[in-house]
C-alpha positions in Angstrom: 88.3 102.4 59.9 88.9 105.1 62.8 88.9 108.8 61.9 92.4 110.4 62.5 90.6 113.1 64.7 89.0 110.7 66.4 92.3 108.8 67.5 93.9 112.4 68.9 90.9 112.5 71.0 91.0 109.1 72.3 94.6 109.7 72.9 93.9 112.8 74.9 90.7 110.8 77.0 93.6 108.4 77.5 95.9 111.3 78.5 93.5 112.9 81.3 92.7 109.5 82.4 96.7 109.1 83.4 96.6 111.7 84.9 93.3 111.4 87.1 94.7 108.0 87.9 98.1 109.4 89.0 96.6 112.2 91.8 94.1 109.3 93.5 96.9 106.7 93.3 97.5 105.9 96.7 100.4 107.6 98.4 102.5 105.0 101.1 101.9 104.9 104.1 102.9 107.6 106.5 104.9 106.3 109.3 102.7 106.6 112.8 103.5 109.4 115.1 102.0 107.3 117.5 104.2 104.4 117.2 106.6 106.4 119.3 104.5 107.4 121.8 103.0 103.7 122.2 106.5 102.3 122.5 107.6 105.0 125.6 104.9 103.4 127.0 106.0 99.4 127.0 108.9 100.3 128.2 107.1 102.1 131.4 104.6 99.3 131.4 107.7 96.7 131.6 109.7 98.8 134.6 106.6 99.4 136.7 105.9 95.4 136.1 109.3 95.0 137.6 109.3 97.0 140.3 105.3 96.1 141.0 106.4 91.6 140.9 109.5 92.3 143.3 107.3 94.1 145.6 104.4 91.8 145.1 107.4 88.2 145.9 108.7 90.8 148.7 106.3 92.3 150.7 105.1 88.4 150.8 108.0 86.6 151.6 108.6 89.7 154.6 104.9 88.2 155.7 105.9 84.4 155.5 109.5 85.1 157.3 108.9 87.8 159.6 112.3 89.8 157.7 110.1 93.0 157.7 111.0 94.9 155.1 114.4 94.0 154.4 113.4 90.7 151.3 111.0 93.3 150.0 113.5 95.8 150.0 115.8 93.5 148.0 112.6 92.0 145.5 112.0 95.6 144.7 115.8 96.4 143.5 115.9 93.3 141.9 112.3 94.0 140.4 114.1 97.3 139.2 117.3 95.8 137.7 114.6 93.1 135.7 113.1 95.5 134.4 115.5 97.9 133.6 116.8 94.8 131.8 113.5 94.0 129.9 113.8 98.1 128.8 117.4 97.5 127.2 116.3 94.6 125.6 113.8 96.2 123.9 114.8 99.2 122.7 117.3 96.9 121.0 115.0 94.7 119.2 113.1 98.3 118.0 116.7 99.4 116.5 118.1 96.6 115.1 113.9 96.7 113.0 114.6 100.6 112.5 118.0 99.5 111.1 116.4 96.5 108.5 113.1 98.6 108.0 115.5 101.7 107.1 118.2 98.8 105.0 115.5 97.3 103.3 114.3 101.0 102.0 117.6 101.5 100.7 118.3 98.7 98.9 114.8 99.3 97.3 115.2 100.3 93.7 114.1 104.0 93.1 111.4 104.4 90.2 
């Protein structure tokens, strides 16, 4: 059979291996600090897209109907309102995702 001294060496080796595995264990992913910038750019793009579409539609209708610049002004304002509405919808979606993630992290068992 095995010698008690060998058994102690095996136990010590097992403890050292476990300690090394614990040190090199993958850490949970850290929150991405760039995600906030991505969200900000998304909202800016949504606003600018609304303004651009409104400008394009208004300018095109003004050229066709000869009402320069009234339809362009109206459609730019409508595009601005649509961009703000889209930004608010995106913000609500992001907030609900963050609240769900927070609730999931609070409900998960510790340890």
